[in-house]
Phi, psi and omega in degrees: 000135178298137179297133179275126180265065188233152179285155175292137183256143172282134181243143168275154179290147179206156176275002177303134186274003174288129183304146182305319181295323177290319179298322177302313181291323178294317179297319177298316178298314179299320179292326175296313180289330174299315178300314178299318184292318177295319177300314178301317180299316181291329175293319178300314182293323177299316177296317179304315182290326194250359183294142181222164170097189181303139181080013184311304189295321179297315180289319178305313179290318179301312182297324179290321178296316178295319176305313181300320178294316181295324176301320177298320179293322177304312182295317179300314182294314181297315182293328177295319178301319180288323178301329180274005178097005183266187177242126176285123184254087186241022177287160180302319181293318178296317179297316181299324179284326190261334188298137177264001179281151175291153176298138180282134180286108184277356182263018179254158180221323186294141184308315181297324178295317178294320179300317180295316180295318181289326176300315179296318181294316179297318180296317180294316178297316179301318179296319180291324178293319179296321175297323180295330176301311180295322178297316179294321176299317180295338178261014176058043177235087180295334178295313178291321177300319179294319177300312179297326177296316177301314180297318180302314180299317180294321179291321176299321178294316179298319178299318177301314180298318180291312183294333178301333177282343181262340187269144174239162179306130179095351179286000000 
């Protein structure tokens, strides 16, 4: 399992039978992915607000639908951290410090530019979530691994929807 570069988390007591040392690492992992997920959500909303050009209404609606799904993932990840006795760290400052996603280019407007930027963000987030599945498995927490698996499937679907606008026959 890849070493987690995460801070030690303060835990509340719980009757959950996952050992405290594992729960600390799981909460730290969840907070890392929470930061990425909140960052992804704000990138989706930024694209939704600023998209221009042909296909505007379809992309405007698509970005908002994906945003709504990602908001659900934010809540799932944050609540899992708390279920394990941790503190969900979802403030803007915490997200800015922790997110592994690239900064979203705010100077773009055309639909294809937003599609490319969101495709890259979704792919990076999806890769990090898939690694988190293995990390959670390595910490003997099938519940967190299952949560990350659910998020992974949804992000892959969102990536498919975004990339379908970029792909042409024969690509």
